[in-house]
PDB file of the backbone (N, CA, C, O) and the ligand in Angstrom, with CONECT records:
HET     ZN  A 101       1
ATOM      1  N   MET A   1      40.325  16.472  94.085  1.00  0.00           N
ATOM      2  CA  MET A   1      39.850  17.855  94.237  1.00  0.00           C
ATOM      3  C   MET A   1      40.626  18.558  95.339  1.00  0.00           C
ATOM      4  O   MET A   1      40.701  18.061  96.463  1.00  0.00           O
ATOM      5  N   ALA A   2      41.193  19.691  95.028  1.00  0.00           N
ATOM      6  CA  ALA A   2      41.951  20.425  96.038  1.00  0.00           C
ATOM      7  C   ALA A   2      41.022  21.341  96.824  1.00  0.00           C
ATOM      8  O   ALA A   2      40.245  22.107  96.254  1.00  0.00           O
ATOM      9  N   ALA A   3      41.121  21.243  98.136  1.00  0.00           N
ATOM     10  CA  ALA A   3      40.303  22.099  99.005  1.00  0.00           C
ATOM     11  C   ALA A   3      41.123  23.307  99.400  1.00  0.00           C
ATOM     12  O   ALA A   3      41.744  23.335 100.463  1.00  0.00           O
ATOM     13  N   ASN A   4      41.119  24.295  98.542  1.00  0.00           N
ATOM     14  CA  ASN A   4      41.993  25.437  98.752  1.00  0.00           C
ATOM     15  C   ASN A   4      41.250  26.749  98.933  1.00  0.00           C
ATOM     16  O   ASN A   4      41.830  27.823  98.770  1.00  0.00           O
ATOM     17  N   TYR A   5      39.976  26.667  99.266  1.00  0.00           N
ATOM     18  CA  TYR A   5      39.186  27.892  99.405  1.00  0.00           C
ATOM     19  C   TYR A   5      38.572  27.983 100.789  1.00  0.00           C
ATOM     20  O   TYR A   5      37.982  27.027 101.292  1.00  0.00           O
ATOM     21  N   ARG A   6      38.723  29.150 101.394  1.00  0.00           N
ATOM     22  CA  ARG A   6      38.111  29.386 102.692  1.00  0.00           C
ATOM     23  C   ARG A   6      37.308  30.680 102.592  1.00  0.00           C
ATOM     24  O   ARG A   6      37.831  31.730 102.220  1.00  0.00           O
ATOM     25  N   TYR A   7      36.028  30.578 102.933  1.00  0.00           N
ATOM     26  CA  TYR A   7      35.130  31.731 102.818  1.00  0.00           C
ATOM     27  C   TYR A   7      34.969  32.403 104.166  1.00  0.00           C
ATOM     28  O   TYR A   7      34.699  31.749 105.173  1.00  0.00           O
ATOM     29  N   TRP A   8      35.138  33.709 104.176  1.00  0.00           N
ATOM     30  CA  TRP A   8      34.998  34.494 105.396  1.00  0.00           C
ATOM     31  C   TRP A   8      33.696  35.289 105.313  1.00  0.00           C
ATOM     32  O   TRP A   8      33.392  35.910 104.294  1.00  0.00           O
ATOM     33  N   CYS A   9      32.933  35.256 106.415  1.00  0.00           N
ATOM     34  CA  CYS A   9      31.694  36.016 106.483  1.00  0.00           C
ATOM     35  C   CYS A   9      32.021  37.504 106.566  1.00  0.00           C
ATOM     36  O   CYS A   9      32.978  37.908 107.226  1.00  0.00           O
ATOM     37  N   GLY A  10      31.215  38.304 105.890  1.00  0.00           N
ATOM     38  CA  GLY A  10      31.415  39.745 105.931  1.00  0.00           C
ATOM     39  C   GLY A  10      30.698  40.415 107.099  1.00  0.00           C
ATOM     40  O   GLY A  10      30.909  41.598 107.367  1.00  0.00           O
ATOM     41  N   GLU A  11      29.848  39.654 107.796  1.00  0.00           N
ATOM     42  CA  GLU A  11      29.040  40.229 108.876  1.00  0.00           C
ATOM     43  C   GLU A  11      29.565  39.858 110.259  1.00  0.00           C
ATOM     44  O   GLU A  11      29.409  40.631 111.205  1.00  0.00           O
ATOM     45  N   CYS A  12      30.185  38.687 110.387  1.00  0.00           N
ATOM     46  CA  CYS A  12      30.710  38.266 111.691  1.00  0.00           C
ATOM     47  C   CYS A  12      32.072  37.609 111.464  1.00  0.00           C
ATOM     48  O   CYS A  12      32.645  37.711 110.379  1.00  0.00           O
ATOM     49  N   HIS A  13      32.583  36.938 112.492  1.00  0.00           N
ATOM     50  CA  HIS A  13      33.925  36.360 112.386  1.00  0.00           C
ATOM     51  C   HIS A  13      33.911  34.931 111.862  1.00  0.00           C
ATOM     52  O   HIS A  13      34.912  34.219 111.943  1.00  0.00           O
ATOM     53  N   TYR A  14      32.769  34.521 111.325  1.00  0.00           N
ATOM     54  CA  TYR A  14      32.662  33.153 110.826  1.00  0.00           C
ATOM     55  C   TYR A  14      33.531  32.953 109.586  1.00  0.00           C
ATOM     56  O   TYR A  14      33.653  33.836 108.737  1.00  0.00           O
ATOM     57  N   ARG A  15      34.127  31.770 109.510  1.00  0.00           N
ATOM     58  CA  ARG A  15      34.829  31.372 108.288  1.00  0.00           C
ATOM     59  C   ARG A  15      34.650  29.880 108.110  1.00  0.00           C
ATOM     60  O   ARG A  15      34.538  29.133 109.082  1.00  0.00           O
ATOM     61  N   THR A  16      34.624  29.455 106.867  1.00  0.00           N
ATOM     62  CA  THR A  16      34.478  28.021 106.607  1.00  0.00           C
ATOM     63  C   THR A  16      35.838  27.360 106.781  1.00  0.00           C
ATOM     64  O   THR A  16      36.853  28.043 106.915  1.00  0.00           O
ATOM     65  N   SER A  17      35.856  26.035 106.780  1.00  0.00           N
ATOM     66  CA  SER A  17      37.134  25.350 106.745  1.00  0.00           C
ATOM     67  C   SER A  17      37.612  25.336 105.298  1.00  0.00           C
ATOM     68  O   SER A  17      36.923  25.845 104.414  1.00  0.00           O
ATOM     69  N   TRP A  18      38.784  24.759 105.047  1.00  0.00           N
ATOM     70  CA  TRP A  18      39.295  24.700 103.680  1.00  0.00           C
ATOM     71  C   TRP A  18      38.440  23.748 102.860  1.00  0.00           C
ATOM     72  O   TRP A  18      38.361  22.559 103.167  1.00  0.00           O
ATOM     73  N   LEU A  19      37.808  24.257 101.835  1.00  0.00           N
ATOM     74  CA  LEU A  19      36.906  23.462 101.008  1.00  0.00           C
ATOM     75  C   LEU A  19      37.189  23.756  99.549  1.00  0.00           C
ATOM     76  O   LEU A  19      38.010  24.609  99.213  1.00  0.00           O
ATOM     77  N   THR A  20      36.483  23.025  98.685  1.00  0.00           N
ATOM     78  CA  THR A  20      36.542  23.383  97.276  1.00  0.00           C
ATOM     79  C   THR A  20      35.732  24.665  97.098  1.00  0.00           C
ATOM     80  O   THR A  20      34.974  25.054  97.987  1.00  0.00           O
ATOM     81  N   GLU A  21      35.893  25.312  95.961  1.00  0.00           N
ATOM     82  CA  GLU A  21      35.252  26.604  95.737  1.00  0.00           C
ATOM     83  C   GLU A  21      33.730  26.501  95.881  1.00  0.00           C
ATOM     84  O   GLU A  21      33.102  27.359  96.501  1.00  0.00           O
ATOM     85  N   SER A  22      33.139  25.437  95.300  1.00  0.00           N
ATOM     86  CA  SER A  22      31.680  25.311  95.331  1.00  0.00           C
ATOM     87  C   SER A  22      31.187  24.916  96.724  1.00  0.00           C
ATOM     88  O   SER A  22      30.154  25.406  97.181  1.00  0.00           O
ATOM     89  N   GLN A  23      31.928  24.027  97.399  1.00  0.00           N
ATOM     90  CA  GLN A  23      31.556  23.629  98.757  1.00  0.00           C
ATOM     91  C   GLN A  23      31.595  24.828  99.695  1.00  0.00           C
ATOM     92  O   GLN A  23      30.700  25.014 100.519  1.00  0.00           O
ATOM     93  N   GLY A  24      32.642  25.639  99.560  1.00  0.00           N
ATOM     94  CA  GLY A  24      32.790  26.816 100.409  1.00  0.00           C
ATOM     95  C   GLY A  24      31.669  27.814 100.188  1.00  0.00           C
ATOM     96  O   GLY A  24      31.124  28.376 101.138  1.00  0.00           O
ATOM     97  N   ALA A  25      31.331  28.028  98.928  1.00  0.00           N
ATOM     98  CA  ALA A  25      30.249  28.958  98.598  1.00  0.00           C
ATOM     99  C   ALA A  25      28.928  28.457  99.162  1.00  0.00           C
ATOM    100  O   ALA A  25      28.125  29.235  99.676  1.00  0.00           O
ATOM    101  N   ASP A  26      28.711  27.146  99.061  1.00  0.00           N
ATOM    102  CA  ASP A  26      27.505  26.527  99.627  1.00  0.00           C
ATOM    103  C   ASP A  26      27.430  26.764 101.121  1.00  0.00           C
ATOM    104  O   ASP A  26      26.402  27.174 101.659  1.00  0.00           O
ATOM    105  N   GLN A  27      28.556  26.492 101.780  1.00  0.00           N
ATOM    106  CA  GLN A  27      28.569  26.609 103.236  1.00  0.00           C
ATOM    107  C   GLN A  27      28.365  28.062 103.671  1.00  0.00           C
ATOM    108  O   GLN A  27      27.703  28.329 104.674  1.00  0.00           O
ATOM    109  N   GLN A  28      28.930  28.985 102.921  1.00  0.00           N
ATOM    110  CA  GLN A  28      28.749  30.397 103.267  1.00  0.00           C
ATOM    111  C   GLN A  28      27.293  30.832 103.040  1.00  0.00           C
ATOM    112  O   GLN A  28      26.729  31.597 103.822  1.00  0.00           O
ATOM    113  N   ASP A  29      26.712  30.333 101.967  1.00  0.00           N
ATOM    114  CA  ASP A  29      25.292  30.630 101.694  1.00  0.00           C
ATOM    115  C   ASP A  29      24.426  30.146 102.858  1.00  0.00           C
ATOM    116  O   ASP A  29      23.519  30.845 103.311  1.00  0.00           O
ATOM    117  N   ARG A  30      24.729  28.928 103.332  1.00  0.00           N
ATOM    118  CA  ARG A  30      23.966  28.356 104.439  1.00  0.00           C
ATOM    119  C   ARG A  30      24.165  29.186 105.713  1.00  0.00           C
ATOM    120  O   ARG A  30      23.224  29.425 106.471  1.00  0.00           O
ATOM    121  N   HIS A  31      25.410  29.618 105.928  1.00  0.00           N
ATOM    122  CA  HIS A  31      25.703  30.434 107.107  1.00  0.00           C
ATOM    123  C   HIS A  31      24.918  31.744 107.063  1.00  0.00           C
ATOM    124  O   HIS A  31      24.365  32.175 108.074  1.00  0.00           O
ATOM    125  N   TYR A  32      24.873  32.368 105.900  1.00  0.00           N
ATOM    126  CA  TYR A  32      24.138  33.631 105.769  1.00  0.00           C
ATOM    127  C   TYR A  32      22.640  33.409 105.985  1.00  0.00           C
ATOM    128  O   TYR A  32      21.968  34.234 106.604  1.00  0.00           O
ATOM    129  N   ALA A  33      22.121  32.281 105.468  1.00  0.00           N
ATOM    130  CA  ALA A  33      20.702  31.979 105.628  1.00  0.00           C
ATOM    131  C   ALA A  33      20.349  31.786 107.101  1.00  0.00           C
ATOM    132  O   ALA A  33      19.276  32.186 107.552  1.00  0.00           O
ATOM    133  N   GLU A  34      21.291  31.149 107.862  1.00  0.00           N
ATOM    134  CA  GLU A  34      21.032  30.880 109.272  1.00  0.00           C
ATOM    135  C   GLU A  34      21.280  32.097 110.151  1.00  0.00           C
ATOM    136  O   GLU A  34      20.461  32.418 111.013  1.00  0.00           O
ATOM    137  N   ARG A  35      22.393  32.770 109.943  1.00  0.00           N
ATOM    138  CA  ARG A  35      22.840  33.822 110.859  1.00  0.00           C
ATOM    139  C   ARG A  35      22.456  35.232 110.409  1.00  0.00           C
ATOM    140  O   ARG A  35      22.169  36.103 111.230  1.00  0.00           O
ATOM    141  N   HIS A  36      22.458  35.433 109.120  1.00  0.00           N
ATOM    142  CA  HIS A  36      22.180  36.785 108.625  1.00  0.00           C
ATOM    143  C   HIS A  36      21.095  36.733 107.557  1.00  0.00           C
ATOM    144  O   HIS A  36      21.336  37.074 106.399  1.00  0.00           O
ATOM    145  N   PRO A  37      19.898  36.303 107.954  1.00  0.00           N
ATOM    146  CA  PRO A  37      18.843  36.192 106.952  1.00  0.00           C
ATOM    147  C   PRO A  37      18.501  37.552 106.342  1.00  0.00           C
ATOM    148  O   PRO A  37      18.423  38.564 107.038  1.00  0.00           O
ATOM    149  N   GLY A  38      18.301  37.547 105.045  1.00  0.00           N
ATOM    150  CA  GLY A  38      17.944  38.780 104.349  1.00  0.00           C
ATOM    151  C   GLY A  38      19.131  39.593 103.901  1.00  0.00           C
ATOM    152  O   GLY A  38      18.975  40.605 103.217  1.00  0.00           O
ATOM    153  N   ILE A  39      20.332  39.157 104.285  1.00  0.00           N
ATOM    154  CA  ILE A  39      21.538  39.883 103.855  1.00  0.00           C
ATOM    155  C   ILE A  39      22.189  39.115 102.705  1.00  0.00           C
ATOM    156  O   ILE A  39      22.330  37.893 102.753  1.00  0.00           O
ATOM    157  N   GLU A  40      22.571  39.847 101.695  1.00  0.00           N
ATOM    158  CA  GLU A  40      23.249  39.237 100.549  1.00  0.00           C
ATOM    159  C   GLU A  40      24.617  38.708 100.992  1.00  0.00           C
ATOM    160  O   GLU A  40      25.396  39.453 101.587  1.00  0.00           O
ATOM    161  N   PRO A  41      24.922  37.434 100.714  1.00  0.00           N
ATOM    162  CA  PRO A  41      26.221  36.878 101.112  1.00  0.00           C
ATOM    163  C   PRO A  41      27.389  37.710 100.589  1.00  0.00           C
ATOM    164  O   PRO A  41      27.478  38.012  99.399  1.00  0.00           O
ATOM    165  N   GLY A  42      28.275  38.069 101.506  1.00  0.00           N
ATOM    166  CA  GLY A  42      29.442  38.867 101.111  1.00  0.00           C
ATOM    167  C   GLY A  42      30.692  38.289 101.733  1.00  0.00           C
ATOM    168  O   GLY A  42      30.893  37.074 101.727  1.00  0.00           O
ATOM    169  N   GLY A  43      31.525  39.150 102.266  1.00  0.00           N
ATOM    170  CA  GLY A  43      32.767  38.671 102.864  1.00  0.00           C
ATOM    171  C   GLY A  43      33.829  38.502 101.810  1.00  0.00           C
ATOM    172  O   GLY A  43      33.819  39.171 100.777  1.00  0.00           O
ATOM    173  N   ARG A  44      34.745  37.601 102.084  1.00  0.00           N
ATOM    174  CA  ARG A  44      35.816  37.410 101.113  1.00  0.00           C
ATOM    175  C   ARG A  44      36.210  35.941 101.039  1.00  0.00           C
ATOM    176  O   ARG A  44      35.844  35.134 101.893  1.00  0.00           O
ATOM    177  N   VAL A  45      36.952  35.625 100.011  1.00  0.00           N
ATOM    178  CA  VAL A  45      37.423  34.256  99.812  1.00  0.00           C
ATOM    179  C   VAL A  45      38.931  34.246  99.974  1.00  0.00           C
ATOM    180  O   VAL A  45      39.636  35.057  99.375  1.00  0.00           O
ATOM    181  N   GLU A  46      39.414  33.335 100.778  1.00  0.00           N
ATOM    182  CA  GLU A  46      40.854  33.171 100.946  1.00  0.00           C
ATOM    183  C   GLU A  46      41.281  31.976 100.120  1.00  0.00           C
ATOM    184  O   GLU A  46      40.674  30.909 100.205  1.00  0.00           O
ATOM    185  N   VAL A  47      42.311  32.145  99.328  1.00  0.00           N
ATOM    186  CA  VAL A  47      42.796  31.053  98.495  1.00  0.00           C
ATOM    187  C   VAL A  47      44.143  30.605  99.034  1.00  0.00           C
ATOM    188  O   VAL A  47      45.068  31.400  99.199  1.00  0.00           O
ATOM    189  N   ARG A  48      44.225  29.320  99.302  1.00  0.00           N
ATOM    190  CA  ARG A  48      45.474  28.764  99.833  1.00  0.00           C
ATOM    191  C   ARG A  48      46.498  28.657  98.712  1.00  0.00           C
ATOM    192  O   ARG A  48      46.210  28.129  97.638  1.00  0.00           O
ATOM    193  N   ARG A  49      47.666  29.152  98.969  1.00  0.00           N
ATOM    194  CA  ARG A  49      48.737  29.100  97.972  1.00  0.00           C
ATOM    195  C   ARG A  49      49.766  28.037  98.342  1.00  0.00           C
ATOM    196  O   ARG A  49      49.792  27.523  99.460  1.00  0.00           O
ATOM    197  N   GLY A  50      50.601  27.731  97.374  1.00  0.00           N
ATOM    198  CA  GLY A  50      51.683  26.779  97.635  1.00  0.00           C
ATOM    199  C   GLY A  50      51.163  25.407  97.968  1.00  0.00           C
ATOM    200  O   GLY A  50      51.689  24.739  98.858  1.00  0.00           O
ATOM    201  N   SER A  51      50.117  24.969  97.252  1.00  0.00           N
ATOM    202  CA  SER A  51      49.550  23.657  97.520  1.00  0.00           C
ATOM    203  C   SER A  51      50.335  22.571  96.793  1.00  0.00           C
ATOM    204  O   SER A  51      49.915  21.414  96.785  1.00  0.00           O
ATOM    205  N   GLY A  52      51.460  22.918  96.186  1.00  0.00           N
ATOM    206  CA  GLY A  52      52.297  21.928  95.515  1.00  0.00           C
ATOM    207  C   GLY A  52      53.030  21.076  96.531  1.00  0.00           C
ATOM    208  O   GLY A  52      54.241  21.209  96.708  1.00  0.00           O
ATOM    209  N   GLY A  53      52.308  20.214  97.186  1.00  0.00           N
ATOM    210  CA  GLY A  53      52.883  19.391  98.246  1.00  0.00           C
ATOM    211  C   GLY A  53      53.940  18.443  97.728  1.00  0.00           C
ATOM    212  O   GLY A  53      54.832  18.039  98.474  1.00  0.00           O
ATOM    213  N   GLY A  54      53.851  18.077  96.438  1.00  0.00           N
ATOM    214  CA  GLY A  54      54.819  17.156  95.861  1.00  0.00           C
ATOM    215  C   GLY A  54      56.213  17.718  95.869  1.00  0.00           C
ATOM    216  O   GLY A  54      57.175  17.005  96.154  1.00  0.00           O
ATOM    217  N   LEU A  55      56.334  18.997  95.557  1.00  0.00           N
ATOM    218  CA  LEU A  55      57.642  19.634  95.509  1.00  0.00           C
ATOM    219  C   LEU A  55      58.229  19.747  96.906  1.00  0.00           C
ATOM    220  O   LEU A  55      59.430  19.552  97.091  1.00  0.00           O
ATOM    221  N   GLY A  56      57.404  20.056  97.882  1.00  0.00           N
ATOM    222  CA  GLY A  56      57.868  20.157  99.259  1.00  0.00           C
ATOM    223  C   GLY A  56      58.370  18.827  99.768  1.00  0.00           C
ATOM    224  O   GLY A  56      59.343  18.754 100.518  1.00  0.00           O
ATOM    225  N   CYS A  57      57.690  17.777  99.348  1.00  0.00           N
ATOM    226  CA  CYS A  57      58.071  16.432  99.754  1.00  0.00           C
ATOM    227  C   CYS A  57      59.417  16.067  99.135  1.00  0.00           C
ATOM    228  O   CYS A  57      60.263  15.448  99.779  1.00  0.00           O
ATOM    229  N   LEU A  58      59.598  16.456  97.891  1.00  0.00           N
ATOM    230  CA  LEU A  58      60.842  16.177  97.174  1.00  0.00           C
ATOM    231  C   LEU A  58      62.003  16.878  97.855  1.00  0.00           C
ATOM    232  O   LEU A  58      63.087  16.311  97.993  1.00  0.00           O
ATOM    233  N   ALA A  59      61.772  18.120  98.282  1.00  0.00           N
ATOM    234  CA  ALA A  59      62.810  18.888  98.964  1.00  0.00           C
ATOM    235  C   ALA A  59      63.184  18.220 100.271  1.00  0.00           C
ATOM    236  O   ALA A  59      64.354  18.195 100.654  1.00  0.00           O
ATOM    237  N   LEU A  60      62.187  17.678 100.956  1.00  0.00           N
ATOM    238  CA  LEU A  60      62.414  17.008 102.239  1.00  0.00           C
ATOM    239  C   LEU A  60      63.254  15.759 102.034  1.00  0.00           C
ATOM    240  O   LEU A  60      64.165  15.478 102.814  1.00  0.00           O
ATOM    241  N   VAL A  61      62.945  15.014 100.984  1.00  0.00           N
ATOM    242  CA  VAL A  61      63.699  13.793 100.688  1.00  0.00           C
ATOM    243  C   VAL A  61      65.138  14.147 100.339  1.00  0.00           C
ATOM    244  O   VAL A  61      66.072  13.455 100.745  1.00  0.00           O
ATOM    245  N   GLY A  62      65.312  15.232  99.579  1.00  0.00           N
ATOM    246  CA  GLY A  62      66.646  15.696  99.215  1.00  0.00           C
ATOM    247  C   GLY A  62      67.447  16.087 100.440  1.00  0.00           C
ATOM    248  O   GLY A  62      68.636  15.785 100.542  1.00  0.00           O
ATOM    249  N   LEU A  63      66.791  16.756 101.360  1.00  0.00           N
ATOM    250  CA  LEU A  63      67.436  17.191 102.602  1.00  0.00           C
ATOM    251  C   LEU A  63      67.861  15.982 103.430  1.00  0.00           C
ATOM    252  O   LEU A  63      68.955  15.945 103.994  1.00  0.00           O
ATOM    253  N   LEU A  64      66.964  14.992 103.488  1.00  0.00           N
ATOM    254  CA  LEU A  64      67.230  13.765 104.246  1.00  0.00           C
ATOM    255  C   LEU A  64      68.432  13.043 103.649  1.00  0.00           C
ATOM    256  O   LEU A  64      69.280  12.517 104.370  1.00  0.00           O
ATOM    257  N   PHE A  65      68.490  13.029 102.323  1.00  0.00           N
ATOM    258  CA  PHE A  65      69.587  12.381 101.621  1.00  0.00           C
ATOM    259  C   PHE A  65      70.906  13.073 101.958  1.00  0.00           C
ATOM    260  O   PHE A  65      71.924  12.418 102.180  1.00  0.00           O
ATOM    261  N   LEU A  66      70.873  14.415 101.992  1.00  0.00           N
ATOM    262  CA  LEU A  66      72.073  15.180 102.307  1.00  0.00           C
ATOM    263  C   LEU A  66      72.555  14.883 103.724  1.00  0.00           C
ATOM    264  O   LEU A  66      73.753  14.747 103.972  1.00  0.00           O
ATOM    265  N   VAL A  67      71.590  14.784 104.658  1.00  0.00           N
ATOM    266  CA  VAL A  67      71.935  14.501 106.056  1.00  0.00           C
ATOM    267  C   VAL A  67      72.570  13.117 106.167  1.00  0.00           C
ATOM    268  O   VAL A  67      73.551  12.926 106.885  1.00  0.00           O
ATOM    269  N   LEU A  68      71.994  12.158 105.445  1.00  0.00           N
ATOM    270  CA  LEU A  68      72.530  10.795 105.465  1.00  0.00           C
ATOM    271  C   LEU A  68      73.936  10.758 104.875  1.00  0.00           C
ATOM    272  O   LEU A  68      74.826  10.071 105.376  1.00  0.00           O
ATOM    273  N   LEU A  69      74.107  11.525 103.787  1.00  0.00           N
ATOM    274  CA  LEU A  69      75.408  11.593 103.124  1.00  0.00           C
ATOM    275  C   LEU A  69      76.439  12.186 104.079  1.00  0.00           C
ATOM    276  O   LEU A  69      77.572  11.716 104.174  1.00  0.00           O
ATOM    277  N   LEU A  70      76.013  13.223 104.775  1.00  0.00           N
ATOM    278  CA  LEU A  70      76.883  13.908 105.729  1.00  0.00           C
ATOM    279  C   LEU A  70      77.261  12.965 106.867  1.00  0.00           C
ATOM    280  O   LEU A  70      78.411  12.927 107.304  1.00  0.00           O
ATOM    281  N   ALA A  71      76.268  12.203 107.340  1.00  0.00           N
ATOM    282  CA  ALA A  71      76.492  11.262 108.437  1.00  0.00           C
ATOM    283  C   ALA A  71      77.462  10.171 108.001  1.00  0.00           C
ATOM    284  O   ALA A  71      78.333   9.760 108.768  1.00  0.00           O
ATOM    285  N   ALA A  72      77.304   9.700 106.752  1.00  0.00           N
ATOM    286  CA  ALA A  72      78.172   8.649 106.229  1.00  0.00           C
ATOM    287  C   ALA A  72      79.601   9.169 106.100  1.00  0.00           C
ATOM    288  O   ALA A  72      80.558   8.467 106.427  1.00  0.00           O
ATOM    289  N   THR A  73      79.734  10.400 105.621  1.00  0.00           N
ATOM    290  CA  THR A  73      81.053  11.012 105.471  1.00  0.00           C
ATOM    291  C   THR A  73      81.708  11.187 106.834  1.00  0.00           C
ATOM    292  O   THR A  73      82.911  10.982 106.996  1.00  0.00           O
ATOM    293  N   CYS A  74      80.905  11.563 107.791  1.00  0.00           N
ATOM    294  CA  CYS A  74      81.397  11.775 109.151  1.00  0.00           C
ATOM    295  C   CYS A  74      81.914  10.468 109.730  1.00  0.00           C
ATOM    296  O   CYS A  74      82.966  10.437 110.368  1.00  0.00           O
ATOM    297  N   GLN A  75      81.163   9.377 109.503  1.00  0.00           N
ATOM    298  CA  GLN A  75      81.564   8.079 110.026  1.00  0.00           C
ATOM    299  C   GLN A  75      82.845   7.599 109.359  1.00  0.00           C
ATOM    300  O   GLN A  75      83.690   6.968 109.994  1.00  0.00           O
ATOM    301  N   ASP A  76      82.979   7.903 108.074  1.00  0.00           N
ATOM    302  CA  ASP A  76      84.179   7.508 107.341  1.00  0.00           C
ATOM    303  C   ASP A  76      85.415   8.155 107.938  1.00  0.00           C
ATOM    304  O   ASP A  76      86.437   7.498 108.135  1.00  0.00           O
ATOM    305  N   SER A  77      85.318   9.447 108.225  1.00  0.00           N
ATOM    306  CA  SER A  77      86.471  10.155 108.752  1.00  0.00           C
ATOM    307  C   SER A  77      86.788   9.694 110.163  1.00  0.00           C
ATOM    308  O   SER A  77      87.936   9.755 110.603  1.00  0.00           O
ATOM    309  N   GLN A  78      85.745   9.223 110.882  1.00  0.00           N
ATOM    310  CA  GLN A  78      85.969   8.724 112.239  1.00  0.00           C
ATOM    311  C   GLN A  78      86.701   7.386 112.203  1.00  0.00           C
ATOM    312  O   GLN A  78      87.595   7.130 113.009  1.00  0.00           O
ATOM    313  N   SER A  79      86.298   6.519 111.234  1.00  0.00           N
ATOM    314  CA  SER A  79      86.905   5.198 111.171  1.00  0.00           C
ATOM    315  C   SER A  79      88.318   5.289 110.607  1.00  0.00           C
ATOM    316  O   SER A  79      89.160   4.445 110.910  1.00  0.00           O
ATOM    317  N   SER A  80      88.585   6.304 109.792  1.00  0.00           N
ATOM    318  CA  SER A  80      89.929   6.467 109.260  1.00  0.00           C
ATOM    319  C   SER A  80      90.846   7.026 110.340  1.00  0.00           C
ATOM    320  O   SER A  80      92.068   6.906 110.253  1.00  0.00           O
ATOM    321  N   GLY A  81      90.249   7.635 111.355  1.00  0.00           N
ATOM    322  CA  GLY A  81      91.040   8.121 112.470  1.00  0.00           C
ATOM    323  C   GLY A  81      91.311   7.017 113.482  1.00  0.00           C
ATOM    324  O   GLY A  81      92.164   7.161 114.358  1.00  0.00           O
ATOM    325  N   ALA A  82      90.574   5.905 113.354  1.00  0.00           N
ATOM    326  CA  ALA A  82      90.682   4.812 114.310  1.00  0.00           C
ATOM    327  C   ALA A  82      92.029   4.072 114.266  1.00  0.00           C
ATOM    328  O   ALA A  82      92.517   3.671 115.323  1.00  0.00           O
ATOM    329  N   PRO A  83      92.643   3.877 113.113  1.00  0.00           N
ATOM    330  CA  PRO A  83      93.898   3.102 113.079  1.00  0.00           C
ATOM    331  C   PRO A  83      95.021   3.679 113.928  1.00  0.00           C
ATOM    332  O   PRO A  83      96.023   2.998 114.145  1.00  0.00           O
ATOM    333  N   ALA A  84      94.894   4.874 114.402  1.00  0.00           N
ATOM    334  CA  ALA A  84      95.950   5.486 115.196  1.00  0.00           C
ATOM    335  C   ALA A  84      96.373   4.639 116.401  1.00  0.00           C
ATOM    336  O   ALA A  84      97.573   4.463 116.615  1.00  0.00           O
ATOM    337  N   PRO A  85      95.419   4.098 117.210  1.00  0.00           N
ATOM    338  CA  PRO A  85      95.842   3.280 118.358  1.00  0.00           C
ATOM    339  C   PRO A  85      96.600   2.036 117.938  1.00  0.00           C
ATOM    340  O   PRO A  85      97.547   1.644 118.620  1.00  0.00           O
ATOM    341  N   THR A  86      96.215   1.395 116.830  1.00  0.00           N
ATOM    342  CA  THR A  86      96.904   0.198 116.374  1.00  0.00           C
ATOM    343  C   THR A  86      98.328   0.544 115.943  1.00  0.00           C
ATOM    344  O   THR A  86      99.252  -0.261 116.062  1.00  0.00           O
ATOM    345  N   ALA A  87      98.472   1.771 115.436  1.00  0.00           N
ATOM    346  CA  ALA A  87      99.801   2.189 114.994  1.00  0.00           C
ATOM    347  C   ALA A  87     100.725   2.310 116.203  1.00  0.00           C
ATOM    348  O   ALA A  87     101.886   1.905 116.150  1.00  0.00           O
ATOM    349  N   THR A  88     100.210   2.862 117.274  1.00  0.00           N
ATOM    350  CA  THR A  88     101.045   3.000 118.479  1.00  0.00           C
ATOM    351  C   THR A  88     101.328   1.626 119.108  1.00  0.00           C
ATOM    352  O   THR A  88     102.380   1.393 119.702  1.00  0.00           O
ATOM    353  N   TYR A  89     100.320   0.710 118.948  1.00  0.00           N
ATOM    354  CA  TYR A  89     100.484  -0.642 119.496  1.00  0.00           C
ATOM    355  C   TYR A  89     101.593  -1.385 118.766  1.00  0.00           C
ATOM    356  O   TYR A  89     102.381  -2.138 119.338  1.00  0.00           O
ATOM    357  N   ARG A  90     101.598  -1.110 117.405  1.00  0.00           N
ATOM    358  CA  ARG A  90     102.605  -1.783 116.592  1.00  0.00           C
ATOM    359  C   ARG A  90     104.000  -1.235 116.918  1.00  0.00           C
ATOM    360  O   ARG A  90     105.004  -1.940 116.816  1.00  0.00           O
ATOM    361  N   ALA A  91     104.029   0.028 117.309  1.00  0.00           N
ATOM    362  CA  ALA A  91     105.303   0.654 117.583  1.00  0.00           C
ATOM    363  C   ALA A  91     105.921   0.101 118.854  1.00  0.00           C
ATOM    364  O   ALA A  91     107.141   0.126 119.022  1.00  0.00           O
ATOM    365  N   LEU A  92     105.070  -0.402 119.759  1.00  0.00           N
ATOM    366  CA  LEU A  92     105.624  -0.924 121.010  1.00  0.00           C
ATOM    367  C   LEU A  92     106.218  -2.262 120.756  1.00  0.00           C
ATOM    368  O   LEU A  92     106.744  -2.888 121.677  1.00  0.00           O
TER     369      LEU A  92
HETATM  370 ZN    ZN A 101      28.326  35.590 109.685  1.00  0.00          ZN2+
END
């Protein structure tokens, strides 16, 4: 179950934490009963977007792979530059 709903009170600055739609509505109802008795529950509902965490994770792995590839390429060019001292040694 994705907890992507946050209910904001219309009477004060109260807001629920991220909950499922029914949990949030329950919690807001309870808040109104405690804090604003006799007032019809209002306010607004905030819906969290971009909850596709799988895609974000995939992008992160791709980025990590690119960094590793870059690091490997960098090391290759460094080691290919290394034979230079041996070349001068051989020349002596
Ligand atoms: Zn309130």
